[in-house]
gemmi code that builds the backbone of each chain (N, CA, C; Angstrom):
import gemmi

chains = {
    "A": [
        ("MET", (121.854, -61.085, 65.412), (120.860, -60.016, 65.527), (121.622, -58.671, 65.630)),
        ("LYS", (121.281, -57.668, 64.802), (121.946, -56.420, 64.897), (121.214, -55.500, 65.844)),
        ("PRO", (121.926, -54.606, 66.512), (121.260, -53.711, 67.537), (120.159, -52.840, 66.919)),
        ("ASP", (120.288, -52.434, 65.716), (119.286, -51.463, 65.128), (118.210, -52.188, 64.393)),
        ("ASP", (118.190, -53.535, 64.363), (117.197, -54.202, 63.578), (116.418, -55.188, 64.406)),
        ("GLY", (115.291, -54.746, 64.862), (114.501, -55.617, 65.755), (113.925, -56.792, 65.069)),
        ("MET", (113.876, -56.779, 63.736), (113.278, -57.824, 62.952), (114.268, -58.913, 62.577)),
        ("ALA", (115.587, -58.687, 62.817), (116.598, -59.613, 62.407), (116.445, -60.934, 63.190)),
        ("ARG", (116.887, -61.987, 62.600), (116.745, -63.316, 63.263), (117.665, -63.415, 64.465)),
        ("PRO", (117.109, -63.843, 65.634), (117.965, -63.974, 66.833), (118.919, -65.180, 66.676)),
        ("SER", (120.075, -65.020, 67.351), (121.063, -66.159, 67.392), (120.445, -67.282, 68.184)),
        ("PRO", (121.034, -68.504, 68.019), (120.543, -69.668, 68.732), (120.477, -69.421, 70.262)),
        ("ALA", (121.458, -68.736, 70.835), (121.496, -68.473, 72.248), (120.366, -67.512, 72.554)),
        ("GLU", (120.075, -66.576, 71.769), (118.936, -65.617, 72.037), (117.653, -66.340, 71.945)),
        ("GLU", (117.533, -67.215, 70.988), (116.305, -68.023, 70.793), (115.991, -68.784, 72.043)),
        ("GLN", (117.078, -69.445, 72.667), (116.910, -70.232, 73.827), (116.497, -69.317, 74.993)),
        ("LEU", (117.178, -68.119, 75.055), (116.854, -67.130, 76.094), (115.418, -66.696, 76.016)),
        ("LEU", (114.939, -66.505, 74.807), (113.573, -65.995, 74.603), (112.573, -67.133, 75.056)),
        ("ARG", (112.965, -68.350, 74.886), (112.130, -69.468, 75.353), (112.011, -69.436, 76.861)),
        ("TYR", (113.148, -69.234, 77.495), (113.114, -69.113, 78.986), (112.216, -67.959, 79.465)),
        ("LEU", (112.442, -66.815, 78.769), (111.699, -65.620, 79.130), (110.148, -65.826, 78.852)),
        ("GLY", (109.852, -66.571, 77.797), (108.463, -66.928, 77.526), (107.808, -67.680, 78.641)),
        ("ALA", (108.621, -68.551, 79.340), (108.146, -69.290, 80.490), (107.752, -68.415, 81.610)),
        ("LEU", (108.480, -67.248, 81.764), (108.107, -66.313, 82.775), (106.792, -65.620, 82.409)),
        ("ARG", (106.617, -65.375, 81.159), (105.313, -64.757, 80.668), (104.157, -65.694, 80.978)),
        ("GLU", (104.361, -67.035, 80.794), (103.299, -67.969, 80.958), (102.938, -68.205, 82.445)),
        ("HIS", (103.873, -67.833, 83.364), (103.641, -68.017, 84.774), (103.813, -66.607, 85.477)),
        ("PRO", (102.913, -65.696, 85.240), (103.088, -64.358, 85.749), (102.857, -64.325, 87.269)),
        ("PRO", (103.628, -63.435, 87.973), (103.304, -63.202, 89.401), (101.977, -62.491, 89.479)),
        ("GLU", (101.193, -62.790, 90.511), (99.907, -62.176, 90.657), (99.964, -61.120, 91.763)),
        ("PRO", (99.320, -59.996, 91.540), (99.293, -58.962, 92.629), (98.451, -59.397, 93.749)),
        ("ASP", (98.673, -58.787, 94.895), (97.865, -58.989, 96.102), (96.430, -58.621, 95.772)),
        ("GLY", (95.499, -59.449, 96.163), (94.088, -59.087, 95.865), (93.602, -57.841, 96.477)),
        ("THR", (94.317, -57.235, 97.402), (93.819, -56.071, 98.058), (94.380, -54.762, 97.396)),
        ("LEU", (95.167, -54.948, 96.298), (95.796, -53.722, 95.693), (94.828, -52.742, 95.252)),
        ("ALA", (93.814, -53.188, 94.469), (92.833, -52.233, 93.914), (92.101, -51.516, 95.012)),
        ("ALA", (91.712, -52.311, 96.009), (90.936, -51.642, 97.191), (91.876, -50.633, 97.877)),
        ("ALA", (93.095, -50.948, 98.063), (93.995, -49.995, 98.737), (94.210, -48.740, 97.933)),
        ("VAL", (94.336, -48.880, 96.579), (94.506, -47.661, 95.733), (93.251, -46.827, 95.789)),
        ("VAL", (92.121, -47.461, 95.625), (90.841, -46.735, 95.628), (90.611, -46.051, 96.987)),
        ("GLY", (90.917, -46.724, 98.045), (90.764, -46.115, 99.361), (91.648, -44.888, 99.565)),
        ("THR", (92.874, -45.038, 99.085), (93.827, -43.882, 99.266), (93.419, -42.732, 98.362)),
        ("VAL", (92.991, -43.057, 97.216), (92.551, -41.962, 96.261), (91.401, -41.240, 96.887)),
        ("ARG", (90.445, -41.984, 97.355), (89.267, -41.275, 98.023), (89.631, -40.434, 99.183)),
        ("TRP", (90.551, -40.921, 100.020), (90.975, -40.219, 101.208), (91.732, -38.960, 100.722)),
        ("GLN", (92.593, -39.100, 99.778), (93.330, -37.928, 99.275), (92.385, -36.913, 98.570)),
        ("ALA", (91.411, -37.421, 97.871), (90.466, -36.516, 97.238), (89.702, -35.705, 98.222)),
        ("THR", (89.383, -36.322, 99.405), (88.656, -35.654, 100.416), (89.511, -34.520, 101.101)),
        ("VAL", (90.729, -34.931, 101.390), (91.610, -33.998, 102.126), (92.271, -32.873, 101.237)),
        ("ARG", (92.406, -33.182, 99.946), (93.131, -32.313, 99.048), (92.593, -30.900, 99.030)),
        ("PRO", (91.273, -30.690, 98.877), (90.770, -29.309, 98.767), (91.072, -28.522, 99.999)),
        ("PHE", (91.008, -29.169, 101.190), (91.316, -28.466, 102.432), (92.798, -28.168, 102.555)),
        ("ALA", (93.634, -29.144, 102.112), (95.086, -28.852, 102.161), (95.463, -27.703, 101.202)),
        ("GLN", (94.819, -27.765, 99.971), (95.147, -26.667, 99.050), (94.649, -25.338, 99.603)),
        ("ALA", (93.447, -25.288, 100.236), (92.944, -24.020, 100.793), (93.888, -23.532, 101.906)),
        ("ALA", (94.308, -24.486, 102.730), (95.208, -24.079, 103.842), (96.512, -23.595, 103.284)),
        ("GLY", (96.993, -24.197, 102.238), (98.235, -23.736, 101.594), (98.067, -22.323, 101.050)),
        ("ARG", (97.004, -22.086, 100.399), (96.709, -20.669, 99.862), (96.612, -19.666, 101.008)),
        ("LEU", (95.933, -20.058, 102.046), (95.812, -19.176, 103.238), (97.159, -18.818, 103.818)),
        ("VAL", (97.974, -19.833, 103.997), (99.342, -19.635, 104.595), (100.184, -18.693, 103.683)),
        ("GLY", (99.976, -18.950, 102.373), (100.727, -18.083, 101.303), (100.276, -16.662, 101.459)),
        ("ALA", (98.965, -16.464, 101.534), (98.438, -15.091, 101.594), (98.901, -14.387, 102.823)),
        ("ILE", (98.918, -15.153, 103.980), (99.382, -14.551, 105.249), (100.836, -14.087, 105.106)),
        ("GLY", (101.616, -15.011, 104.451), (103.050, -14.691, 104.257), (103.229, -13.437, 103.387)),
        ("ASP", (102.441, -13.369, 102.357), (102.549, -12.225, 101.437), (102.163, -10.928, 102.186)),
        ("SER", (101.099, -10.985, 102.973), (100.646, -9.844, 103.760), (101.770, -9.366, 104.690)),
        ("ALA", (102.372, -10.335, 105.347), (103.396, -10.045, 106.386), (104.602, -9.388, 105.696)),
        ("ARG", (104.998, -9.920, 104.531), (106.068, -9.317, 103.832), (105.803, -7.870, 103.413)),
        ("LEU", (104.527, -7.630, 102.880), (104.120, -6.309, 102.466), (104.187, -5.325, 103.619)),
        ("MET", (103.607, -5.812, 104.790), (103.592, -4.939, 105.959), (105.057, -4.607, 106.462)),
        ("ALA", (105.930, -5.605, 106.326), (107.313, -5.400, 106.789), (107.968, -4.401, 105.893)),
        ("ARG", (107.708, -4.464, 104.552), (108.323, -3.497, 103.596), (107.797, -2.152, 103.916)),
        ("ARG", (106.507, -2.027, 104.167), (105.927, -0.672, 104.451), (106.543, -0.101, 105.727)),
        ("ALA", (106.703, -0.970, 106.723), (107.282, -0.551, 108.002), (108.713, -0.027, 107.795)),
        ("GLU", (109.440, -0.707, 106.874), (110.822, -0.261, 106.603), (110.919, 1.085, 105.862)),
        ("ALA", (109.936, 1.287, 104.994), (109.937, 2.458, 104.092), (109.643, 3.810, 104.944)),
    ],
    "B": [
        ("MET", (86.971, -50.508, 85.919), (87.905, -49.430, 86.512), (89.324, -49.700, 86.110)),
        ("LEU", (90.033, -48.609, 85.935), (91.380, -48.634, 85.412), (92.290, -49.440, 86.282)),
        ("VAL", (92.212, -49.351, 87.596), (93.101, -50.044, 88.459), (92.964, -51.535, 88.280)),
        ("ARG", (91.745, -51.974, 88.237), (91.510, -53.459, 88.100), (91.904, -53.989, 86.718)),
        ("ARG", (91.705, -53.142, 85.692), (92.109, -53.569, 84.375), (93.615, -53.701, 84.200)),
        ("HIS", (94.376, -52.764, 84.822), (95.789, -52.697, 84.542), (96.651, -53.113, 85.706)),
        ("GLN", (96.078, -53.553, 86.838), (96.942, -53.874, 88.006), (97.813, -55.042, 87.790)),
        ("ALA", (97.393, -56.014, 86.990), (98.243, -57.196, 86.834), (99.512, -56.840, 86.064)),
        ("VAL", (99.410, -56.133, 84.906), (100.618, -55.807, 84.185), (101.495, -54.830, 84.950)),
        ("ALA", (100.851, -53.898, 85.682), (101.707, -52.928, 86.456), (102.447, -53.702, 87.553)),
        ("TYR", (101.777, -54.606, 88.164), (102.469, -55.390, 89.245), (103.579, -56.261, 88.658)),
        ("ARG", (103.307, -56.911, 87.548), (104.373, -57.764, 86.946), (105.591, -56.970, 86.575)),
        ("VAL", (105.403, -55.810, 85.959), (106.577, -54.970, 85.561), (107.292, -54.448, 86.842)),
        ("ALA", (106.558, -54.051, 87.803), (107.189, -53.582, 89.071), (107.964, -54.710, 89.763)),
        ("MET", (107.321, -55.894, 89.837), (107.983, -57.057, 90.426), (109.301, -57.437, 89.753)),
        ("ARG", (109.272, -57.299, 88.390), (110.457, -57.759, 87.680), (111.508, -56.672, 87.667)),
        ("ILE", (111.190, -55.522, 88.008), (112.288, -54.461, 88.133), (112.786, -54.362, 89.550)),
        ("VAL", (111.859, -54.351, 90.557), (112.357, -54.133, 91.925), (112.414, -55.409, 92.741)),
        ("GLY", (111.764, -56.510, 92.294), (111.713, -57.676, 93.104), (110.430, -57.817, 93.877)),
        ("PRO", (110.123, -58.950, 94.497), (108.888, -59.193, 95.076), (108.631, -58.403, 96.366)),
        ("ASP", (109.664, -58.003, 97.079), (109.460, -57.374, 98.369), (108.873, -55.968, 98.215)),
        ("ASP", (109.245, -55.250, 97.164), (108.815, -53.896, 97.061), (107.717, -53.709, 95.945)),
        ("ALA", (107.364, -54.776, 95.271), (106.445, -54.684, 94.093), (105.085, -54.094, 94.495)),
        ("ASP", (104.536, -54.512, 95.617), (103.227, -53.996, 96.032), (103.245, -52.535, 96.208)),
        ("ASP", (104.280, -52.053, 96.923), (104.392, -50.626, 97.225), (104.591, -49.810, 96.011)),
        ("VAL", (105.466, -50.303, 95.119), (105.726, -49.609, 93.871), (104.441, -49.472, 93.025)),
        ("THR", (103.714, -50.619, 92.898), (102.554, -50.642, 92.092), (101.450, -49.609, 92.643)),
        ("GLN", (101.369, -49.643, 93.976), (100.344, -48.731, 94.592), (100.755, -47.344, 94.344)),
        ("ASP", (102.024, -46.998, 94.600), (102.529, -45.601, 94.390), (102.304, -45.174, 92.950)),
        ("ALA", (102.572, -46.107, 92.055), (102.432, -45.749, 90.618), (100.993, -45.451, 90.218)),
        ("PHE", (100.111, -46.249, 90.797), (98.635, -45.921, 90.496), (98.210, -44.607, 91.075)),
        ("LEU", (98.730, -44.294, 92.295), (98.322, -43.033, 92.908), (98.888, -41.848, 92.083)),
        ("GLN", (100.139, -41.964, 91.630), (100.652, -40.897, 90.727), (99.940, -40.780, 89.485)),
        ("ALA", (99.607, -41.941, 88.948), (98.799, -41.926, 87.620), (97.434, -41.236, 87.843)),
        ("PHE", (96.825, -41.465, 89.003), (95.516, -40.840, 89.273), (95.674, -39.327, 89.281)),
        ("HIS", (96.769, -38.831, 90.024), (96.953, -37.387, 90.101), (97.383, -36.773, 88.816)),
        ("ARG", (97.918, -37.537, 87.917), (98.439, -37.035, 86.595), (97.474, -37.316, 85.492)),
        ("LEU", (96.292, -37.883, 85.808), (95.412, -38.345, 84.769), (95.020, -37.252, 83.802)),
        ("ALA", (94.890, -36.027, 84.311), (94.538, -34.863, 83.442), (95.618, -34.614, 82.441)),
        ("ARG", (96.840, -35.014, 82.684), (98.006, -34.705, 81.794), (98.092, -35.817, 80.705)),
        ("PHE", (97.345, -36.901, 80.859), (97.404, -37.941, 79.760), (96.615, -37.439, 78.620)),
        ("ARG", (97.402, -37.264, 77.479), (96.733, -36.577, 76.312), (96.141, -37.548, 75.351)),
        ("GLY", (96.284, -38.836, 75.688), (95.673, -39.884, 74.772), (96.372, -39.943, 73.486)),
        ("GLU", (97.652, -39.559, 73.392), (98.405, -39.700, 72.152), (98.879, -41.139, 71.883)),
        ("GLY", (98.975, -41.892, 72.953), (99.363, -43.309, 72.860), (98.533, -44.141, 73.672)),
        ("PRO", (98.757, -45.424, 73.771), (97.984, -46.264, 74.601), (98.151, -45.937, 76.083)),
        ("PHE", (97.006, -46.057, 76.826), (97.018, -45.767, 78.237), (98.020, -46.694, 78.950)),
        ("ARG", (98.080, -47.971, 78.480), (98.938, -48.933, 79.185), (100.415, -48.485, 79.111)),
        ("ALA", (100.843, -47.956, 77.936), (102.219, -47.556, 77.868), (102.516, -46.300, 78.783)),
        ("TRP", (101.529, -45.392, 78.885), (101.667, -44.216, 79.746), (101.691, -44.675, 81.171)),
        ("LEU", (100.852, -45.589, 81.547), (100.874, -46.090, 82.923), (102.210, -46.792, 83.261)),
        ("LEU", (102.633, -47.602, 82.333), (103.882, -48.388, 82.573), (105.131, -47.446, 82.575)),
        ("GLN", (104.980, -46.282, 81.984), (106.067, -45.271, 82.085), (106.119, -44.809, 83.587)),
        ("ILE", (104.949, -44.616, 84.161), (104.929, -44.217, 85.595), (105.373, -45.347, 86.492)),
        ("VAL", (104.997, -46.552, 86.179), (105.400, -47.762, 86.960), (106.934, -47.854, 86.876)),
        ("ARG", (107.504, -47.730, 85.690), (108.945, -47.896, 85.527), (109.670, -46.815, 86.311)),
        ("ASN", (109.179, -45.577, 86.214), (109.912, -44.451, 86.926), (109.848, -44.656, 88.427)),
        ("THR", (108.681, -45.111, 88.920), (108.534, -45.343, 90.350), (109.413, -46.514, 90.786)),
        ("ALA", (109.504, -47.503, 89.947), (110.348, -48.674, 90.235), (111.865, -48.262, 90.287)),
        ("LEU", (112.260, -47.452, 89.290), (113.676, -47.012, 89.257), (113.999, -46.173, 90.468)),
        ("ASN", (113.014, -45.335, 90.901), (113.281, -44.504, 92.068), (113.449, -45.431, 93.337)),
        ("ALA", (112.597, -46.484, 93.395), (112.670, -47.391, 94.542), (113.977, -48.171, 94.553)),
        ("VAL", (114.466, -48.637, 93.361), (115.692, -49.274, 93.294), (116.894, -48.359, 93.674)),
        ("ASN", (116.844, -47.123, 93.221), (117.933, -46.190, 93.549), (117.897, -45.865, 95.066)),
        ("ALA", (116.697, -45.784, 95.663), (116.630, -45.511, 97.076), (117.180, -46.647, 97.873)),
        ("ARG", (117.052, -47.804, 97.352), (117.465, -49.086, 98.010), (118.963, -49.326, 97.843)),
        ("ARG", (119.669, -48.560, 97.021), (121.013, -48.896, 96.624), (121.945, -48.957, 97.845)),
        ("SER", (121.544, -48.330, 98.930), (122.401, -48.352, 100.162), (122.277, -49.702, 100.859)),
        ("GLU", (121.434, -50.544, 100.388), (121.243, -51.888, 101.020), (121.500, -52.962, 99.931)),
        ("PRO", (122.748, -53.129, 99.572), (122.967, -54.062, 98.386), (123.142, -55.518, 98.757)),
        ("HIS", (122.661, -55.945, 99.909), (122.887, -57.338, 100.366), (122.457, -58.428, 99.365)),
        ("ALA", (121.231, -58.282, 98.840), (120.715, -59.290, 97.923), (121.562, -59.364, 96.681)),
        ("ALA", (121.879, -58.189, 96.147), (122.630, -58.149, 94.874), (123.995, -58.771, 95.075)),
        ("ILE", (124.634, -58.458, 96.237), (125.947, -59.067, 96.446), (125.866, -60.643, 96.579)),
        ("ALA", (124.800, -61.078, 97.226), (124.657, -62.555, 97.358), (124.477, -63.186, 95.968)),
        ("GLU", (123.687, -62.575, 95.087), (123.463, -63.080, 93.784), (124.776, -63.063, 93.009)),
        ("LEU", (125.549, -61.978, 93.120), (126.769, -61.817, 92.362), (127.752, -62.880, 92.818)),
        ("ALA", (127.768, -63.171, 94.151), (128.692, -64.171, 94.674), (128.376, -65.518, 94.082)),
        ("GLU", (127.071, -65.819, 93.930), (126.653, -67.092, 93.338), (127.134, -67.189, 91.924)),
        ("VAL", (127.015, -66.111, 91.143), (127.390, -66.106, 89.761), (128.944, -66.338, 89.697)),
        ("ARG", (129.690, -65.550, 90.476), (131.159, -65.650, 90.310), (131.684, -67.025, 90.816)),
        ("GLY", (131.059, -67.563, 91.886), (131.481, -68.801, 92.382), (131.111, -69.939, 91.387)),
        ("GLY", (130.051, -69.795, 90.716), (129.571, -70.863, 89.883), (130.514, -71.152, 88.683)),
        ("ALA", (131.215, -70.095, 88.284), (132.041, -70.279, 87.118), (133.238, -71.196, 87.415)),
        ("GLU", (133.573, -71.392, 88.689), (134.847, -72.122, 89.072), (134.494, -73.592, 89.282)),
        ("HIS", (133.255, -73.962, 89.409), (132.873, -75.343, 89.713), (132.135, -75.948, 88.542)),
        ("GLU", (132.007, -77.285, 88.643), (131.261, -78.017, 87.593), (129.839, -77.551, 87.687)),
        ("ARG", (129.212, -77.229, 86.517), (127.865, -76.647, 86.575), (126.830, -77.774, 86.377)),
        ("THR", (125.729, -77.601, 87.098), (124.675, -78.541, 87.093), (123.682, -78.130, 85.954)),
        ("PRO", (123.200, -79.104, 85.182), (122.258, -78.839, 84.122), (120.995, -78.155, 84.661)),
        ("VAL", (120.537, -77.105, 84.093), (119.337, -76.387, 84.581), (118.094, -77.283, 84.504)),
        ("ASP", (118.135, -78.270, 83.665), (116.957, -79.166, 83.564), (116.647, -79.876, 84.894)),
        ("GLN", (117.641, -79.955, 85.755), (117.396, -80.631, 87.014), (116.616, -79.792, 87.971)),
        ("LEU", (116.509, -78.504, 87.646), (115.709, -77.678, 88.526), (114.254, -77.832, 88.273)),
        ("GLU", (113.411, -77.769, 89.270), (111.917, -77.745, 89.088), (111.586, -76.457, 88.319)),
        ("GLY", (110.484, -76.493, 87.578), (110.088, -75.356, 86.783), (109.994, -74.066, 87.656)),
        ("THR", (109.374, -74.125, 88.771), (109.170, -72.942, 89.609), (110.479, -72.344, 89.992)),
        ("GLU", (111.389, -73.250, 90.486), (112.738, -72.770, 90.916), (113.507, -72.207, 89.776)),
        ("ARG", (113.321, -72.845, 88.625), (114.061, -72.309, 87.439), (113.598, -70.882, 87.112)),
        ("ARG", (112.300, -70.698, 87.187), (111.739, -69.330, 86.848), (112.184, -68.307, 87.906)),
        ("GLU", (112.175, -68.771, 89.161), (112.610, -67.823, 90.202), (114.056, -67.427, 90.000)),
        ("ARG", (114.929, -68.381, 89.666), (116.262, -68.088, 89.425), (116.486, -67.152, 88.240)),
        ("LEU", (115.723, -67.360, 87.225), (115.753, -66.515, 86.037), (115.319, -65.113, 86.369)),
        ("GLU", (114.246, -64.999, 87.174), (113.726, -63.674, 87.623), (114.878, -62.904, 88.373)),
        ("GLN", (115.598, -63.690, 89.212), (116.763, -63.035, 89.916), (117.829, -62.548, 88.929)),
        ("LYS", (118.062, -63.326, 87.943), (119.095, -62.942, 86.965), (118.647, -61.750, 86.192)),
        ("VAL", (117.356, -61.683, 85.842), (116.886, -60.502, 85.156), (117.111, -59.246, 85.945)),
        ("ARG", (116.923, -59.397, 87.283), (117.136, -58.231, 88.157), (118.605, -57.865, 88.366)),
        ("MET", (119.451, -58.581, 87.775), (120.922, -58.225, 87.864), (121.321, -57.379, 86.644)),
        ("LEU", (120.421, -57.228, 85.670), (120.711, -56.371, 84.581), (120.773, -54.882, 84.981)),
        ("PRO", (121.534, -54.063, 84.240), (121.473, -52.619, 84.573), (120.000, -52.126, 84.377)),
        ("LEU", (119.604, -51.199, 85.153), (118.221, -50.768, 85.191), (117.613, -50.402, 83.886)),
        ("SER", (118.340, -49.634, 83.023), (117.789, -49.206, 81.792), (117.606, -50.345, 80.797)),
        ("HIS", (118.485, -51.430, 80.916), (118.375, -52.521, 80.108), (117.275, -53.491, 80.598)),
        ("ARG", (117.195, -53.606, 81.951), (116.259, -54.466, 82.541), (114.823, -54.045, 82.167)),
        ("ALA", (114.530, -52.809, 82.188), (113.165, -52.306, 81.909), (112.775, -52.681, 80.503)),
        ("VAL", (113.685, -52.443, 79.559), (113.371, -52.641, 78.149), (113.194, -54.201, 77.895)),
        ("LEU", (114.006, -55.087, 78.513), (113.846, -56.468, 78.363), (112.550, -57.009, 78.946)),
        ("VAL", (112.233, -56.467, 80.133), (110.972, -56.904, 80.833), (109.730, -56.512, 79.953)),
        ("LEU", (109.759, -55.241, 79.424), (108.597, -54.793, 78.724), (108.459, -55.451, 77.354)),
        ("ARG", (109.596, -55.712, 76.695), (109.507, -56.297, 75.355), (109.496, -57.857, 75.399)),
        ("ASP", (110.472, -58.453, 76.011), (110.642, -59.895, 75.877), (109.734, -60.658, 76.843)),
        ("ILE", (109.360, -60.053, 77.964), (108.540, -60.768, 78.888), (107.035, -60.282, 78.768)),
        ("GLU", (106.824, -58.978, 78.779), (105.436, -58.518, 78.658), (104.872, -58.465, 77.218)),
        ("GLY", (105.854, -58.501, 76.214), (105.419, -58.522, 74.845), (104.873, -57.235, 74.267)),
        ("LEU", (105.237, -56.115, 74.841), (104.871, -54.825, 74.317), (105.480, -54.579, 72.990)),
        ("SER", (104.855, -53.726, 72.171), (105.479, -53.367, 70.867), (106.687, -52.447, 71.112)),
        ("TYR", (107.556, -52.319, 70.180), (108.690, -51.403, 70.347), (108.239, -49.960, 70.605)),
        ("GLU", (107.139, -49.585, 69.915), (106.590, -48.247, 70.130), (106.144, -48.019, 71.568)),
        ("GLU", (105.449, -49.030, 72.138), (104.972, -48.972, 73.549), (106.173, -48.913, 74.494)),
        ("VAL", (107.223, -49.711, 74.193), (108.440, -49.788, 75.061), (109.037, -48.363, 75.032)),
        ("ALA", (109.124, -47.786, 73.822), (109.698, -46.419, 73.643), (108.947, -45.434, 74.517)),
        ("THR", (107.613, -45.476, 74.503), (106.848, -44.559, 75.340), (107.063, -44.831, 76.729)),
        ("ALA", (107.003, -46.061, 77.149), (107.089, -46.409, 78.603), (108.447, -46.061, 79.175)),
        ("THR", (109.487, -46.138, 78.365), (110.783, -45.875, 78.807), (111.333, -44.530, 78.483)),
        ("GLU", (110.441, -43.697, 77.812), (110.836, -42.383, 77.335), (112.175, -42.424, 76.573)),
        ("THR", (112.257, -43.366, 75.678), (113.537, -43.516, 74.961), (113.225, -43.572, 73.479)),
        ("PRO", (114.083, -43.053, 72.596), (113.834, -43.165, 71.123), (113.808, -44.618, 70.697)),
        ("LEU", (113.080, -44.881, 69.641), (112.876, -46.267, 69.171), (114.186, -46.982, 68.907)),
        ("GLY", (115.129, -46.274, 68.245), (116.444, -46.910, 67.932), (117.204, -47.290, 69.243)),
        ("SER", (117.099, -46.451, 70.274), (117.778, -46.735, 71.526), (117.150, -47.945, 72.185)),
        ("VAL", (115.821, -48.068, 72.060), (115.104, -49.264, 72.569), (115.716, -50.573, 72.039)),
        ("LYS", (115.817, -50.534, 70.711), (116.318, -51.806, 70.071), (117.806, -52.051, 70.477)),
        ("GLY", (118.562, -50.967, 70.569), (119.948, -51.175, 70.979), (120.072, -51.693, 72.452)),
        ("ARG", (119.224, -51.123, 73.296), (119.250, -51.559, 74.713), (118.805, -52.961, 74.820)),
        ("LEU", (117.727, -53.325, 74.091), (117.213, -54.680, 74.054), (118.349, -55.680, 73.618)),
        ("TYR", (118.993, -55.329, 72.594), (120.094, -56.261, 72.069), (121.117, -56.402, 73.143)),
        ("ARG", (121.558, -55.296, 73.805), (122.539, -55.404, 74.842), (122.040, -56.150, 76.071)),
        ("ALA", (120.769, -55.869, 76.414), (120.251, -56.624, 77.592), (120.221, -58.105, 77.392)),
        ("ARG", (119.845, -58.549, 76.175), (119.851, -59.967, 75.858), (121.262, -60.533, 75.975)),
        ("ARG", (122.242, -59.795, 75.433), (123.645, -60.302, 75.493), (124.088, -60.359, 76.906)),
        ("GLU", (123.778, -59.341, 77.724), (124.209, -59.315, 79.154), (123.536, -60.488, 79.904)),
        ("LEU", (122.229, -60.710, 79.643), (121.596, -61.793, 80.365), (122.134, -63.180, 80.013)),
        ("ILE", (122.446, -63.331, 78.718), (123.076, -64.564, 78.267), (124.378, -64.770, 78.987)),
        ("GLN", (125.168, -63.703, 79.083), (126.447, -63.747, 79.718), (126.294, -64.109, 81.225)),
        ("ILE", (125.333, -63.493, 81.874), (125.074, -63.832, 83.275), (124.710, -65.293, 83.452)),
        ("LEU", (123.862, -65.757, 82.544), (123.439, -67.208, 82.674), (124.555, -68.150, 82.383)),
        ("ARG", (125.473, -67.735, 81.527), (126.602, -68.625, 81.147), (127.599, -68.722, 82.346)),
        ("GLU", (127.663, -67.683, 83.213), (128.532, -67.643, 84.326), (127.874, -68.231, 85.618)),
        ("ASN", (126.627, -68.660, 85.398), (125.818, -69.095, 86.597), (126.206, -70.550, 87.077)),
        ("THR", (125.854, -70.797, 88.349), (126.041, -72.145, 88.842), (125.421, -73.251, 87.986)),
        ("TYR", (124.331, -72.910, 87.456), (123.591, -73.856, 86.556), (123.924, -73.661, 85.125)),
        ("ASP", (123.949, -74.745, 84.398), (124.242, -74.692, 82.990), (122.901, -74.539, 82.183)),
        ("TRP", (122.639, -73.368, 81.746), (121.331, -73.103, 81.095), (121.260, -73.583, 79.681)),
        ("GLY", (122.278, -74.225, 79.252), (122.250, -74.864, 77.889), (122.125, -73.878, 76.745)),
        ("LEU", (122.749, -72.695, 76.930), (122.688, -71.708, 75.870), (123.783, -72.061, 74.848)),
        ("PRO", (123.421, -72.211, 73.582), (124.372, -72.552, 72.533), (125.440, -71.484, 72.393)),
        ("ASP", (126.659, -71.884, 72.062), (127.703, -70.943, 71.829), (127.402, -70.204, 70.501)),
        ("GLU", (127.878, -68.927, 70.408), (127.722, -68.221, 69.133), (128.639, -68.796, 68.065)),
        ("ALA", (128.208, -68.772, 66.839), (128.993, -69.269, 65.714), (130.143, -68.323, 65.455)),
    ],
}
model = gemmi.Model(1)
for chain_id, residues in chains.items():
    chain = gemmi.Chain(chain_id)
    for i, (resn, *xyz) in enumerate(residues, 1):
        res = gemmi.Residue()
        res.name, res.seqid = resn, gemmi.SeqId(i, " ")
        for name, pos in zip(("N", "CA", "C"), xyz):
            atom = gemmi.Atom()
            atom.name, atom.element = name, gemmi.Element(name[0])
            atom.pos, atom.b_iso = gemmi.Position(*pos), 0.0
            res.add_atom(atom)
        chain.add_residue(res)
    model.add_chain(chain)
structure = gemmi.Structure()
structure.add_model(model)
structure.setup_entities()
């Protein structure tokens, strides 16, 4: 099999390897049954908190800008 | 719901890149990142490939963060190197489950960039185009990496304690 030709015929060793890998595909590991619930719960929690965090960030930024402006005026 | 539809493939890819200990965390982190980036998904390719790109990147970050704790990798490497010096046991003597677990371990010994391509193409059965999207790699490089990943995995199995019965190249 050449590196640039995905359609080329695999070597006997590669064919055997692909059979082994096929066995992994037939017996897939299963995710924990709580995964979806955990993701949805975290997404909801973050969606609730996010607007407040963003507003707080904007407020802190505005206070910082004002403080810098006042400091520059005081220096001038 | 997107999580329920894609959680199995996301978990499988994460597990095969980072191993079973971190797979849950990686899968969950990847879904959270995907949720926050959902507006950036332009629908130019399949959603699955886009999601697996995030899973792969999250998994690579997890592996890189864990590099300071190489105990498992060293143990696996010791087994491989030791095995070449002794008479090798036919792999057929292993139970199916143990054989698959050993093969999963060997897959995780591949370099990260090769591991991801082999998992996505040869185990998950994604198209080359989907693999290219998921790995953010040109199509030609995907095929080259896949070729090298197979050669490396064959070499790892040939040096293993167990004789995997891989035919010699002509």
